Residue, then its C-alpha position, 0 to 999 in steps of 0.5 A: x647609180x642612178x637606178x639604185x636611187x629610183x628604186x630606193x626612192x620608190x622603196x621610201x614612198x611606197x611607189x610599185x617598181x617594176x623590178x619588185x612586182x611579178x607580172x601576174x597577167x596582160x591585157x591586150x586592148x585591139x580594134x577589130x581590124x587586128x590580127x593576133x595570134x594569141x596562143x602564139x604570145x602565151x607560148x612566148x610570155x609564158x603569162x595569162x593574157x587576156x585579149x579585148x577587142x574594142x567595138x565588138x559589142x556594136x558589131x555583134x549588136x547590129x549583126x544580131x539586129x540583122x537577124x529580126x523581121x520587124x515587119x507586122x504588128x508589135x504583137x507579131x514581132x514580139x513573138x518572134x523575138x522571143x523565139x529567136x531569143x530562146x534559140x541557140x542563133x543568138x548565143x554567139x551574139x549575146x556572148x560578144x555583146x556582153x564580152x565586148x562591154x566588159x572590155x570597155x568597162x575594163x579598159x575604162x577602169x584602167x583609162x585607156x584612151x587609145x588603142x592598142x594598148x598593152x598593159x601590165x598587172x591593170x597598171x603598166x600600159x603600153x601605147x601603139x606598138x604589136x604585142x611583141x614590141x609592147x612586151x620587149x619596151x615593158x621588159x627593157x624598161x623593167x630592167x631599167x628599174x622603171x617605175x610603174x604606176 
């Protein structure tokens, strides 16, 4: 009875209910030290999953800076840096920096304030659990007619 009232209120006031919405994708925000088997999780949930490593852009930038030789004149340093950036050696670092910055932008857009965070359709956020436990909690939430804002 209560579930029906909650769903009715959600329909009347236009609140999206978890029961109404199909899961489009799952975003998982993790720190650098958390191990996560994305392929295994995707097989279990059978949904698109994006994994974002918060802090990886800073780590990649530090690692890339270690490649530079800052000795000599400013002109010498610039020539070496230009040559380095034209080569293949820095591409993985640049990709990680770009991905890390996109992860931070997405986290800020969603309004995340801690990690790990499990996010369904950019709206439903579950903090502090591993991905499998978060998905179980989400399914239980959905089954019980929980609202999702």
